[in-house]
Rosetta silent file (secondary structure, phi, psi, omega in degrees, C-alpha in Angstrom):
SEQUENCE: MDIKRGCYKTLEGEIIYKEGTDRSILDFFYSNALGRAMLKLVCNKTFANIERAVLDTPVSALAIDSFIKKNDIDMSEYIPSKYNSFNEFFTRDILPYKRTFETDDKTVISPADGKITAYKISSGSRFKIKNCIYSIASLLRSEKLAKYYAGGTIVIVRLSVDDFHHFCYPVSGHKSPNRRVDGVLHTVMPLIYDYMPVYTENAREYCVITTDEGVKVTMAEIGALGVGRITNFKLLDGKVKKGYEKGMFEFGGSSVILLFPKEGIKVDERFINNTKEGYETRVKLGNAIARKN
SCORE:     score description
SCORE:     0.000 S_00000001
   1 L     0.000  132.763  177.589  -48.245  139.133   55.579 S_00000001
   2 L   -70.477  145.880  174.387  -50.742  140.488   52.991 S_00000001
   3 L   -76.187  128.691 -176.771  -52.810  137.867   51.159 S_00000001
   4 L   -70.873  142.264 -179.935  -51.614  137.692   47.560 S_00000001
   5 L   -93.986  145.156  172.781  -54.115  138.586   44.856 S_00000001
   6 L    79.830    9.222  178.517  -54.724  136.440   41.794 S_00000001
   7 E  -156.263  161.081  177.030  -53.184  133.219   43.153 S_00000001
   8 E  -157.063  172.113  178.750  -53.608  130.546   45.809 S_00000001
   9 E  -107.773  146.701  170.584  -52.085  127.264   46.892 S_00000001
  10 L   -83.851  171.817  176.161  -53.506  123.766   46.496 S_00000001
  11 L   -61.232  -26.264 -179.652  -53.402  121.241   49.345 S_00000001
  12 L   -84.231   -4.495  177.869  -50.386  119.737   47.627 S_00000001
  13 L    96.071    0.202  179.014  -48.563  123.085   47.725 S_00000001
  14 L   -73.044  139.626  176.697  -48.854  123.992   44.029 S_00000001
  15 E   -92.177  124.095  179.660  -49.353  127.712   43.334 S_00000001
  16 E  -108.458  129.765  177.940  -52.272  128.413   40.986 S_00000001
  17 E  -102.423  131.003 -178.779  -52.509  131.762   39.231 S_00000001
  18 L  -141.213  136.891 -179.461  -55.954  133.090   38.439 S_00000001
  19 L   -58.363  129.866 -179.456  -57.013  136.510   37.203 S_00000001
  20 L   -95.592 -178.519  177.023  -58.288  138.585   40.102 S_00000001
  21 L   -73.935  139.661  176.461  -60.819  141.391   40.519 S_00000001
  22 L   -62.540  118.820 -177.131  -59.849  144.831   39.247 S_00000001
  23 H   -62.436  -27.884 -177.026  -58.789  146.805   42.320 S_00000001
  24 H   -60.515  -27.580  177.286  -60.027  150.051   40.745 S_00000001
  25 H   -64.574  -47.846  179.144  -63.633  148.936   41.348 S_00000001
  26 H   -69.321  -36.413  177.884  -63.072  148.644   45.097 S_00000001
  27 H   -58.957  -39.799 -179.842  -61.008  151.820   45.137 S_00000001
  28 H   -63.492  -47.248 -175.151  -63.979  153.644   43.637 S_00000001
  29 H   -70.354  -34.097 -170.450  -66.459  152.297   46.168 S_00000001
  30 H  -107.826  -12.195 -171.579  -64.345  152.633   49.298 S_00000001
  31 H  -112.098    3.309  175.416  -61.935  155.525   48.677 S_00000001
  32 L  -144.740  161.413 -171.449  -64.117  158.469   47.703 S_00000001
  33 H   -61.108  -43.838 -178.288  -67.333  160.123   48.882 S_00000001
  34 H   -63.918  -44.788  178.746  -69.413  159.270   45.805 S_00000001
  35 H   -60.349  -44.324 -179.719  -68.374  155.598   45.921 S_00000001
  36 H   -65.924  -33.959  176.867  -69.140  155.312   49.634 S_00000001
  37 H   -65.727  -41.404  177.734  -72.558  156.904   49.116 S_00000001
  38 H   -66.985  -35.684 -178.182  -73.354  154.381   46.386 S_00000001
  39 H   -64.220  -35.099  178.712  -71.992  151.574   48.586 S_00000001
  40 H   -60.714  -30.097  179.412  -74.498  152.368   51.323 S_00000001
  41 H   -75.049  -45.638 -173.823  -77.239  151.585   48.840 S_00000001
  42 H   -78.789  -18.569 -177.731  -75.867  148.275   47.546 S_00000001
  43 L   -91.947   -6.705 -174.502  -74.813  146.970   50.989 S_00000001
  44 L   -91.983  166.977 -175.556  -78.130  147.408   52.791 S_00000001
  45 H   -62.978  -38.308 -178.176  -80.982  144.953   53.298 S_00000001
  46 H   -58.494  -49.417  178.580  -83.425  146.787   51.065 S_00000001
  47 H   -59.909  -43.877 -179.387  -81.149  146.491   48.068 S_00000001
  48 H   -61.989  -39.097  179.556  -80.448  142.849   48.866 S_00000001
  49 H   -65.590  -39.765  176.909  -84.171  142.086   49.085 S_00000001
  50 H   -64.940  -44.912  179.331  -84.804  143.725   45.714 S_00000001
  51 H   -63.151  -39.429  178.069  -81.914  141.840   44.137 S_00000001
  52 H   -62.190  -41.848  179.366  -83.138  138.586   45.631 S_00000001
  53 H   -63.251  -38.187  179.922  -86.617  139.139   44.196 S_00000001
  54 H   -67.260  -43.764 -176.424  -85.118  139.769   40.739 S_00000001
  55 H   -72.188   -9.442  176.039  -82.904  136.665   40.924 S_00000001
  56 L   -93.212   -3.751 -178.203  -85.927  134.532   41.818 S_00000001
  57 L   -85.585  153.547  176.842  -87.755  135.472   38.582 S_00000001
  58 H   -58.476  -33.232 -178.931  -87.782  133.275   35.421 S_00000001
  59 H   -60.402  -35.106 -177.946  -86.194  136.150   33.467 S_00000001
  60 H   -62.377  -23.022  179.527  -83.074  135.916   35.654 S_00000001
  61 H   -63.526  -18.967  178.501  -82.421  132.434   34.269 S_00000001
  62 H   -65.261  -18.634 -178.531  -81.297  134.083   31.037 S_00000001
  63 H   -88.208   -5.777 -172.751  -78.090  135.105   32.794 S_00000001
  64 H   -63.883  -51.167 -174.032  -77.076  131.564   33.722 S_00000001
  65 H   -59.318  -45.082  179.729  -75.201  130.505   30.601 S_00000001
  66 H   -66.758  -34.276  179.056  -73.032  133.632   30.478 S_00000001
  67 H   -66.900  -41.410  177.188  -72.302  133.381   34.219 S_00000001
  68 H   -60.309  -45.847 -178.432  -71.129  129.767   33.789 S_00000001
  69 H   -66.443  -46.190 -179.274  -68.857  130.742   30.930 S_00000001
  70 H   -59.769  -39.500 -174.369  -67.443  133.859   32.620 S_00000001
  71 L  -100.885    8.084  173.458  -66.615  132.003   35.837 S_00000001
  72 L    52.338   51.818 -177.405  -65.460  128.777   34.151 S_00000001
  73 L   -87.908  130.388  178.806  -67.809  126.565   36.225 S_00000001
  74 L   -83.521   96.358 -176.294  -67.560  122.803   35.661 S_00000001
  75 H   -75.585   -7.478  178.325  -71.253  121.841   35.497 S_00000001
  76 H   -68.471  -15.113  178.407  -70.386  118.143   35.171 S_00000001
  77 H   -79.253  -11.845 -167.809  -70.033  118.154   38.985 S_00000001
  78 E  -111.633  154.222  176.838  -73.678  119.065   39.504 S_00000001
  79 L   -64.147  122.404  178.797  -77.004  117.215   39.260 S_00000001
  80 L   -56.488  134.530 -177.268  -78.474  117.983   35.802 S_00000001
  81 L  -160.207  155.882  171.053  -81.467  120.227   36.117 S_00000001
  82 L   -95.895  119.223 -176.022  -83.550  122.875   34.372 S_00000001
  83 L   -93.924  128.605 -178.200  -83.238  126.022   36.442 S_00000001
  84 L   -88.049   -7.884  178.971  -86.279  128.278   36.652 S_00000001
  85 L  -158.912  166.120  178.739  -84.329  131.226   38.073 S_00000001
  86 H   -65.209  -38.023 -179.375  -80.744  132.350   38.670 S_00000001
  87 H   -65.793  -35.657  175.361  -81.084  131.608   42.367 S_00000001
  88 H   -59.644  -42.162  177.624  -82.153  128.019   41.619 S_00000001
  89 H   -65.463  -45.291 -173.444  -78.940  127.691   39.620 S_00000001
  90 H   -65.035  -33.472 -178.023  -76.735  129.368   42.237 S_00000001
  91 L   -98.365   23.548 -176.330  -77.974  127.039   45.023 S_00000001
  92 L   -57.194  154.527 -179.161  -77.727  123.949   42.752 S_00000001
  93 L   -92.044  139.900  179.378  -77.068  120.479   44.220 S_00000001
  94 E   -89.537  155.733  174.240  -73.813  118.692   43.579 S_00000001
  95 L   -66.620  130.648 -172.272  -73.500  115.035   42.574 S_00000001
  96 H   -54.260  -37.331 -175.574  -72.964  113.119   45.837 S_00000001
  97 H   -79.575   -2.071  178.205  -69.804  111.290   44.663 S_00000001
  98 H   -81.523   -9.191  175.033  -68.107  114.569   43.691 S_00000001
  99 L  -130.340  127.936  179.036  -67.282  115.318   47.336 S_00000001
 100 L  -110.193  150.652 -175.618  -65.632  112.811   49.677 S_00000001
 101 L  -120.910  136.156  174.074  -65.518  113.109   53.481 S_00000001
 102 L   -69.239  116.628 -172.097  -62.818  112.139   55.910 S_00000001
 103 L   -91.038  -12.796  177.748  -64.620  109.554   58.102 S_00000001
 104 L   -57.619  127.262 -178.196  -62.024  109.262   60.910 S_00000001
 105 L   -57.646  -25.107 -178.422  -63.716  110.491   64.096 S_00000001
 106 L   -80.896  -14.159 -173.316  -60.626  112.494   64.977 S_00000001
 107 E   -87.771  135.578  173.016  -60.676  114.453   61.734 S_00000001
 108 E  -102.248  132.784 -175.158  -62.278  117.916   61.348 S_00000001
 109 E  -109.059  159.755  172.843  -63.394  118.652   57.804 S_00000001
 110 L   -67.070  133.053 -178.214  -63.850  121.763   55.723 S_00000001
 111 L   -79.905   -7.594 -174.875  -67.513  122.777   55.889 S_00000001
 112 L  -159.003  163.360  164.677  -67.476  124.179   52.330 S_00000001
 113 L   -66.611  148.984  176.472  -65.672  124.595   49.062 S_00000001
 114 E   156.830 -167.087  178.439  -63.451  127.648   49.178 S_00000001
 115 E  -120.096  128.182 -170.884  -60.082  129.153   49.970 S_00000001
 116 E   -99.227  139.008  162.999  -58.769  128.974   53.521 S_00000001
 117 E  -126.581  147.075 -176.813  -56.800  131.406   55.635 S_00000001
 118 E  -135.633  135.006 -175.533  -55.934  130.573   59.250 S_00000001
 119 E  -133.740  144.918  173.440  -54.832  132.898   62.038 S_00000001
 120 E   -76.045  139.284  176.221  -53.779  132.463   65.642 S_00000001
 121 L   -91.708  129.954 -176.761  -56.075  134.128   68.200 S_00000001
 122 L   -71.828  169.656  177.946  -54.166  136.150   70.745 S_00000001
 123 L   -64.210  -18.286  176.523  -54.468  135.774   74.527 S_00000001
 124 L   -93.406   15.387  177.896  -56.663  138.883   74.331 S_00000001
 125 L    63.101   39.709  177.578  -59.127  137.079   72.004 S_00000001
 126 E  -128.338  155.159  173.053  -58.073  139.101   68.957 S_00000001
 127 E  -141.348  156.476 -175.543  -56.711  138.270   65.526 S_00000001
 128 E  -120.135  128.346  171.917  -55.250  140.392   62.743 S_00000001
 129 E  -119.316  112.446 -176.853  -55.946  140.292   59.029 S_00000001
 130 L    51.862 -117.573 -175.369  -53.749  142.786   57.192 S_00000001
 131 L   -93.397   -0.032 -175.801  -54.499  146.213   58.746 S_00000001
 132 E  -104.467  127.122  173.927  -57.650  145.165   60.611 S_00000001
 133 E  -101.517  120.511 -175.653  -57.547  143.868   64.187 S_00000001
 134 E  -102.895  145.137  173.358  -60.637  141.853   64.961 S_00000001
 135 E  -102.492  129.702  175.285  -62.145  141.050   68.337 S_00000001
 136 H   -61.199  -32.941  178.790  -63.712  137.618   68.741 S_00000001
 137 H   -64.902  -37.468  178.298  -66.180  139.282   71.115 S_00000001
 138 H   -70.634  -36.714  178.629  -67.259  141.696   68.327 S_00000001
 139 H   -62.312  -45.603 -172.881  -67.592  138.816   65.873 S_00000001
 140 H   -98.208  -13.877 -173.647  -69.762  136.758   68.227 S_00000001
 141 L    57.406   43.028 -179.881  -71.236  139.577   70.373 S_00000001
 142 L  -153.467  110.054  176.017  -70.243  137.468   73.403 S_00000001
 143 H   -66.493  -41.561 -177.586  -67.360  138.256   75.773 S_00000001
 144 H   -61.321  -47.613 -179.366  -67.776  134.925   77.568 S_00000001
 145 H   -67.960  -35.757 -179.938  -67.533  132.829   74.392 S_00000001
 146 H   -60.766  -39.748 -178.211  -64.633  134.941   73.105 S_00000001
 147 H   -63.956  -29.134  179.050  -62.550  134.149   76.184 S_00000001
 148 H   -63.610  -29.950 -175.076  -62.932  130.439   75.476 S_00000001
 149 L   -97.395    5.741  178.354  -61.035  130.864   72.176 S_00000001
 150 L   -59.366  129.121 -179.718  -58.139  132.924   73.575 S_00000001
 151 L    83.300   -0.260 -179.071  -54.903  131.392   72.267 S_00000001
 152 L   -88.042 -148.976 -176.656  -56.811  129.246   69.747 S_00000001
 153 E  -138.580  141.549  172.489  -57.135  129.410   65.964 S_00000001
 154 E  -112.668  131.553  176.475  -59.614  130.961   63.544 S_00000001
 155 E  -115.528  127.645 -179.387  -60.104  129.384   60.120 S_00000001
 156 E  -113.492  120.204  176.654  -61.844  131.376   57.369 S_00000001
 157 E  -103.519  108.955 -176.499  -63.229  129.508   54.367 S_00000001
 158 E   -96.123  118.996  178.299  -63.918  132.099   51.653 S_00000001
 159 E   -91.053  138.165  173.308  -66.394  131.038   48.937 S_00000001
 160 L  -100.618  168.443 -177.348  -66.233  132.544   45.480 S_00000001
 161 L   -64.397  -18.863 -179.814  -69.211  132.799   43.094 S_00000001
 162 L   -90.305   -1.885 -178.974  -67.975  129.724   41.181 S_00000001
 163 L   -83.508  165.180  170.292  -67.982  127.488   44.257 S_00000001
 164 L   -72.770  125.059 -169.214  -70.598  125.010   45.477 S_00000001
 165 L  -101.472   23.479  169.247  -72.578  127.161   47.911 S_00000001
 166 E   -99.340  153.999 -179.821  -73.873  124.580   50.355 S_00000001
 167 E  -134.468  155.448 -174.499  -72.110  123.989   53.674 S_00000001
 168 E  -127.240  176.642  177.227  -71.944  121.116   56.166 S_00000001
 169 L   -79.209  133.851 -178.732  -70.999  120.413   59.784 S_00000001
 170 L   -82.269  -20.548  178.494  -67.212  120.129   60.312 S_00000001
 171 L  -142.745  163.496  172.998  -67.579  117.896   63.393 S_00000001
 172 L   -89.419  153.751  176.933  -70.167  115.701   65.083 S_00000001
 173 E   156.405 -155.100 -178.574  -71.703  116.737   68.389 S_00000001
 174 E  -111.400  125.971 -174.870  -74.506  118.745   69.955 S_00000001
 175 E   -97.642  137.887  174.272  -75.407  122.040   68.284 S_00000001
 176 L   -79.200  166.419  172.170  -76.641  125.187   70.010 S_00000001
 177 L   -60.834  151.070  177.000  -79.432  127.292   68.485 S_00000001
 178 L   -69.629  141.668  174.777  -78.300  129.631   65.687 S_00000001
 179 E  -114.700  130.510 -179.006  -77.644  133.206   66.716 S_00000001
 180 E  -100.030  131.365  173.218  -78.241  135.942   64.112 S_00000001
 181 E  -118.822  111.855 -177.531  -76.106  139.124   64.106 S_00000001
 182 L   -70.680  152.535  178.596  -77.489  141.748   61.752 S_00000001
 183 L  -174.124 -165.708  178.870  -75.132  143.820   59.610 S_00000001
 184 E   -97.510 -167.037 -176.529  -74.419  144.985   56.102 S_00000001
 185 L  -134.389   75.470  173.200  -73.096  143.061   53.102 S_00000001
 186 L   -77.371  158.651  171.844  -69.571  144.004   52.045 S_00000001
 187 L   -63.979  154.713  179.717  -67.595  141.804   49.661 S_00000001
 188 L  -110.459   15.144  178.305  -65.345  139.246   51.398 S_00000001
 189 L   -66.393  147.399  179.779  -62.538  139.313   48.813 S_00000001
 190 H   -53.724  -30.461  178.825  -59.044  139.830   50.350 S_00000001
 191 H   -55.986  -31.173 -175.097  -58.801  143.223   48.633 S_00000001
 192 H   -70.038  -17.585 -178.159  -61.447  144.575   50.989 S_00000001
 193 H   -62.658  -19.448  175.125  -59.169  144.102   54.031 S_00000001
 194 H   -67.084  -25.119 -168.992  -57.543  147.414   53.034 S_00000001
 195 L  -113.825  -32.248 -163.594  -60.767  149.224   53.685 S_00000001
 196 L  -148.620  135.823  174.235  -63.158  147.476   56.062 S_00000001
 197 L   -79.531   77.890 -168.203  -63.266  145.005   59.003 S_00000001
 198 H   -60.348  -32.397 -171.679  -65.802  142.896   57.111 S_00000001
 199 H   -77.610  -11.510  171.834  -66.149  140.034   59.547 S_00000001
 200 H  -110.429    0.546  177.562  -67.530  142.252   62.317 S_00000001
 201 H  -101.157  -36.119 -171.369  -69.519  144.453   59.887 S_00000001
 202 E   -78.069  153.671  174.883  -71.298  141.861   57.751 S_00000001
 203 L   -62.102  140.748 -175.815  -74.550  140.038   58.571 S_00000001
 204 E  -155.632  161.365  173.193  -73.794  136.637   60.059 S_00000001
 205 E  -134.004  146.524  177.174  -75.182  133.638   61.876 S_00000001
 206 E  -147.404  158.733  172.619  -73.349  131.277   64.194 S_00000001
 207 E  -139.931  164.960  175.751  -73.782  128.261   66.411 S_00000001
 208 E  -112.505  125.630  178.996  -71.592  126.351   68.870 S_00000001
 209 E  -107.067  117.808  177.998  -71.065  122.630   68.287 S_00000001
 210 E   -96.490  115.735 -178.299  -69.931  120.746   71.392 S_00000001
 211 L   -70.373  170.288  178.127  -68.110  117.551   70.441 S_00000001
 212 L   -63.041  -21.767 -179.842  -68.412  114.272   72.323 S_00000001
 213 L   -86.859   -4.254  178.653  -65.051  115.156   73.903 S_00000001
 214 L    90.338    9.449  179.429  -66.501  118.419   75.234 S_00000001
 215 L   -86.806  134.443 -179.622  -64.643  120.755   72.857 S_00000001
 216 E   -96.169  119.088  175.659  -66.648  123.758   71.656 S_00000001
 217 E  -110.917  120.526  176.331  -66.311  124.605   67.929 S_00000001
 218 E   -91.437  131.895  177.601  -68.013  127.811   66.789 S_00000001
 219 E  -120.841  121.730 -178.293  -69.215  127.877   63.174 S_00000001
 220 E  -123.378  134.275  174.087  -70.280  131.212   61.687 S_00000001
 221 E  -101.384  129.449 -175.853  -71.719  131.917   58.230 S_00000001
 222 E  -112.414  124.054  175.161  -70.926  135.371   56.871 S_00000001
 223 L   -76.946  165.327 -176.873  -73.075  137.037   54.210 S_00000001
 224 L  -147.865  179.010 -174.843  -71.447  139.177   51.524 S_00000001
 225 L   -53.697  142.347 -170.506  -72.041  141.693   48.745 S_00000001
 226 L   103.100 -146.629  177.382  -74.976  140.838   46.496 S_00000001
 227 L   -73.675  -50.475  174.986  -77.823  138.987   48.099 S_00000001
 228 L    57.226   27.383 -177.483  -75.594  137.059   50.513 S_00000001
 229 L   -74.685  135.112  179.521  -78.590  135.383   52.151 S_00000001
 230 E  -101.577  122.199  176.673  -77.781  132.674   54.697 S_00000001
 231 E  -115.882  111.813  174.543  -80.209  129.733   54.842 S_00000001
 232 E  -102.086  125.673 -179.215  -79.703  127.331   57.758 S_00000001
 233 L   -72.944  145.143 -177.077  -81.810  124.202   57.614 S_00000001
 234 L   -79.658  146.579  176.876  -83.853  123.382   60.734 S_00000001
 235 L  -110.460  151.178  174.792  -83.087  120.394   62.926 S_00000001
 236 L   -76.528  -30.264  175.551  -85.533  118.242   64.884 S_00000001
 237 L  -143.373 -176.614 -173.909  -83.017  118.087   67.721 S_00000001
 238 L   -90.941    4.246 -179.288  -79.577  119.468   68.535 S_00000001
 239 E   -83.829  134.244  178.937  -77.530  116.435   67.505 S_00000001
 240 E  -130.795  157.294 -179.551  -75.433  116.854   64.357 S_00000001
 241 L  -124.223  137.395  177.756  -73.102  114.632   62.389 S_00000001
 242 L   -52.078  130.015  178.341  -69.938  115.596   60.563 S_00000001
 243 L    92.830  -14.186  176.655  -70.585  116.014   56.825 S_00000001
 244 L   -71.915  142.215 -176.166  -74.341  116.500   57.134 S_00000001
 245 E   -66.625  131.520 -178.947  -75.629  119.483   55.258 S_00000001
 246 E  -101.921  -36.755 -178.794  -76.176  122.527   57.466 S_00000001
 247 E   177.610 -160.249 -177.022  -77.372  125.141   54.952 S_00000001
 248 E  -156.830  160.343  173.160  -76.566  127.216   51.883 S_00000001
 249 E  -105.287  142.199  167.985  -75.828  130.740   50.645 S_00000001
 250 L   -85.571 -173.934 -166.250  -77.789  132.541   47.972 S_00000001
 251 L   -54.610  139.624  178.905  -75.990  134.674   45.367 S_00000001
 252 L   126.244  147.411  172.887  -72.834  136.513   46.419 S_00000001
 253 L   -66.627  141.623 -174.216  -69.406  135.531   47.631 S_00000001
 254 E  -142.924  176.865  178.233  -69.606  134.415   51.277 S_00000001
 255 E  -141.144  153.365  167.371  -67.491  132.889   54.065 S_00000001
 256 E  -118.704  129.126  178.356  -67.689  130.274   56.783 S_00000001
 257 E  -109.890  135.792  175.322  -65.620  130.897   59.921 S_00000001
 258 E  -118.978  134.529  177.258  -64.568  128.211   62.355 S_00000001
 259 E  -113.235  128.383  177.737  -63.186  128.959   65.832 S_00000001
 260 E  -120.158  139.062  179.881  -61.098  126.346   67.640 S_00000001
 261 L   -74.919  172.142 -178.198  -59.884  126.626   71.245 S_00000001
 262 L   -63.181  -37.936 -179.717  -56.240  126.378   72.249 S_00000001
 263 L  -112.081  148.032  173.141  -56.638  122.807   73.500 S_00000001
 264 L   107.833  -36.008  178.942  -58.532  119.896   71.976 S_00000001
 265 E  -140.199  131.419 -179.579  -58.214  120.547   68.217 S_00000001
 266 E  -114.055  121.889  178.879  -55.066  121.292   66.191 S_00000001
 267 E   -76.116  141.803  177.923  -55.437  122.972   62.778 S_00000001
 268 L   -54.089  125.748 -175.661  -53.273  121.621   59.977 S_00000001
 269 H   -61.753  -21.496  178.656  -50.061  123.714   59.929 S_00000001
 270 H   -57.288  -41.106 -177.721  -50.247  124.002   56.128 S_00000001
 271 H   -69.709  -40.119  178.073  -53.067  126.509   56.385 S_00000001
 272 H   -67.120  -45.310 -179.584  -51.322  128.597   59.024 S_00000001
 273 H   -67.549  -40.567  177.410  -48.002  128.580   57.185 S_00000001
 274 H   -62.169  -40.586  178.629  -49.564  129.335   53.797 S_00000001
 275 H   -62.741  -43.825  178.210  -51.435  132.277   55.337 S_00000001
 276 H   -58.901  -32.020  179.753  -48.182  133.585   56.833 S_00000001
 277 L   -84.802   -4.554  175.849  -46.648  133.404   53.356 S_00000001
 278 L    95.008   16.365 -177.838  -49.619  135.339   51.948 S_00000001
 279 L  -113.890  136.876  162.659  -51.471  132.475   50.258 S_00000001
 280 L   -76.645  158.741  177.672  -55.016  131.213   50.576 S_00000001
 281 E  -120.106  125.689 -176.077  -55.309  127.417   50.332 S_00000001
 282 E   -77.306  128.096  177.033  -57.904  125.857   48.037 S_00000001
 283 E  -133.804  163.041  171.633  -60.106  123.177   49.649 S_00000001
 284 L  -114.602  154.714  175.394  -63.200  121.260   48.857 S_00000001
 285 L   -51.842  127.976  178.946  -66.118  120.448   51.176 S_00000001
 286 L   100.309  -15.836  177.418  -65.078  117.356   53.165 S_00000001
 287 L   -64.296  146.588  176.043  -61.295  117.844   53.037 S_00000001
 288 E   -70.384  132.782  178.379  -59.456  117.370   56.337 S_00000001
 289 E  -127.342  -15.513 -177.638  -58.403  120.716   57.875 S_00000001
 290 E  -159.363  171.266 -178.689  -57.772  119.902   61.542 S_00000001
 291 E  -143.396  140.396  174.662  -57.571  117.024   63.985 S_00000001
 292 E   -70.235  141.629  178.935  -58.774  116.361   67.522 S_00000001
 293 L   -76.066    0.000    0.000  -55.979  115.830   70.021 S_00000001
């Protein structure tokens, strides 16, 4: 089932309609030679580094007010601050009481604000989004790790530019070192699935969190069009706790991917069923999304 544009479901099942991106923009960039030539410029690291430098300047702060208005951002959720650049604004801190966390040890939480889709991973360690068939091995660049998730579930949390762009650990356990996979920076909007296998093309970082029960959960951060920079905070050791901040994205829509094995963790069927019906599901950082068996 194709993901519907311009609407999504809440956790309670209500359908929310919201104006989407004009498809003609993506058609221009991905469906003709001139657009693809221009896209090569805006998706590469050099362009992203230039854009990042601009967004770190005091002049870029002049764009903040119009960005808030255009994207209907509720600033009452965030710690009041004077932002010296657009990037300072984009990576702003939220008021602690605006996000609540499921404290039950058996509960797996959403690592970020965003809209969720969930797909079953085949016995061949593949999953399908619209017309693109993805290999877990291509996503992780690891055949061995991919086999572990055969028959499991992949959960994609897609962040929009109006979301809180910090992310946290979905479970407690022992974390592996981060692995960086270089790539380009395509948009992660559902419209792009017509054109590009973004999750194996885009720059990404991932780690494996081994729970106290011995279940391995892979968490991957995916950069996207714009700057899309992934910042993972350093740890003094490999122990992590559910709900603790892991990192943040700089400007650009981005995604966090979670991989769960066939046994040990069961994803809430609402997300899988909504995805089958063509709907993303809106979640907030800390919401329950799965449960340990």
